[in-house]
N, C-alpha and C positions, 0 to 999 in steps of 0.2 A: 586749410580747414577741411576742404573736400577730401584730401588725401587721408586725413585722420578718420573721417566718417567712413571711408571705404575700407579701413583696416579694422572693422569691428571684430571682436573676438567671438568665435563660435561658442555656443553654450557647451558646457562639459557634458561628455557622454555619460548618462546615468548608469550604463552597464559596464563601462570601463572600470577596472579595479583601481581603487584608491592607492596612492603611493603609501608603501608600508611606513608606519610611524613607529609605534611600539609593538613588540611581539604580542600575538594573541594569547590570552590566558587559556590553555587547553581545557581546564576545568570549566571555565565560563562557557566556552564553545560547546562542550559536551552537554552542559545543562541547557543551553539554548536549543540544541538539537532535540533533546528529550522533551522540552516544553513544546517545540514545534510539532513533534510526533503526537503528543497528548492532545494538543489543540486540533490538529487535523483529524485524529481518530474520533475525538468527541464531537466535532462538527459533523463528520460523515455519519456517525452512528445516530446522532440526533436527527439528521435530515432523513435517514432511511427508517426511522422508527415506525412509520405507518406500514411498512412491509414486514416488520417483525425481524428483519435481518440486521446484523451488525457486520463490521468488516471481517471478523473472524469467520462468520458463516459464509460470507461472500467469497473469501479465499478458498474455502473447502469446495463450495459449489463451482467456482470458476475452474479449479484444478480438475474436478470431475468432468465438467463440460468440455474442457480442452483435451481430455484424454491423457493427462499427465500421470494418472494413477488409476488403478482399479482396486487394489487391496488397501485395507486400512494402513498396513505397514508402508506401502509405497506412498500413500497419501501423506502420512506423517513425515516421511523422508523428503518428499517433494516440497512440502511447506515449512519444514523445520519446526514441526509441532510435536511436543512430547506425547507419548502414548495415552496417558491419562487425560490430558486436555483434549486430544483428538477424539477419544471415546465420548467424552462429555458433549462435544460439539456435534458429532455424528448422531448420538442419542437424541439430542435436541432436534436436529434436522429431520431425523427419521420419525420422531413423534409428531411432527407437523406435516408429514407426508412429502417432504421436499427431497428426500433421498430414500433409496431402498438398500437394505443391507441383507446379504444372503451368503451362505456358505459357498465357497468356491467348489465347483464340481470336481476338480482334480485334486483338491486338498481340503478336506473338511475342517482342518484347523484354521484355515484362512477365511476371513470375511472379505467379500467384494462389496464395494459401495458404488451405486449408480445414482445419478441425478434423475429426478422424475420430471414430467412435464410441468407440474406445478412449481417445482424447484427452478426450472428454466425461466418460467414467467416471473417468479418473484425475484430472481437474480437480475433480470432485465430491468424491472421496476426499480430495484435498489440501486443498480448501476447508474441510472439516470439521476437519482437523488444524490448519490455520492458525488457524481460529476458536478452537479449544481453547487453542492457544498464547497467543493474544492475551488470552483470558479469564484465563489464569493470570497474565500480566503485569499485568493491570488489577486483580487482587485487592487490591493495596496501596491502591487508591482506593475510596471509597464510591461508590454509584450516582450521587449528585449531582455528585461530582468527575469521574466518568467522562463524564457529559453535558457538563460544563463544559469538560473537556479536548477533547472532540470538537468542541464549538462554537468554541473558541479555535483549534484546529488547522485547522478548516474555513475560518475567516476568514483565518488566516495563509497557507495555501496558495492561497486565492482571489486573492491578489495576482498570481499567475503567469498572465498573460493572453496570453503569447506563443504562437504556433501550435504550437511543439514543446515549450514549457515551458522556463523558465529553467534548471531543474535539468539538462535534457538537454545544455545547452551546456557544463556543467562535467564531463561524463562523459569 
């Protein structure tokens, strides 16, 4: 009896992949990824509503803050955003005093965009709210599962090696 009690089976690792049963339906997986994206985006945008920023605004402001781009063309290429969408976002941010747009001194046909002090502050505030929203969404997963999800998604999106990103082509 004591020998049987000593041989208790350890609980299954919740992060370990399940043994493959049936092949995954690629269409169902694609739909699930789309739904996850929409859920995360909606939750983040709702959380940051008090700042007036959405994820699309934060992406532009972050790229400017990090120095990944100066001109609107570089910004669009860095973020994989088409020209008309980017102009709309920059117009919105400029109207609220979060970015400044000016003609490049060496080429009057080119607009340079820079984040303002107010834009920096608003981006910090929104970033905290975005993080809180993501933490709430991730509560359904254990720490190991969160790390595994991050690892898998990083590898998944790492396939996108095109200059503008494959995702930008479908926008």
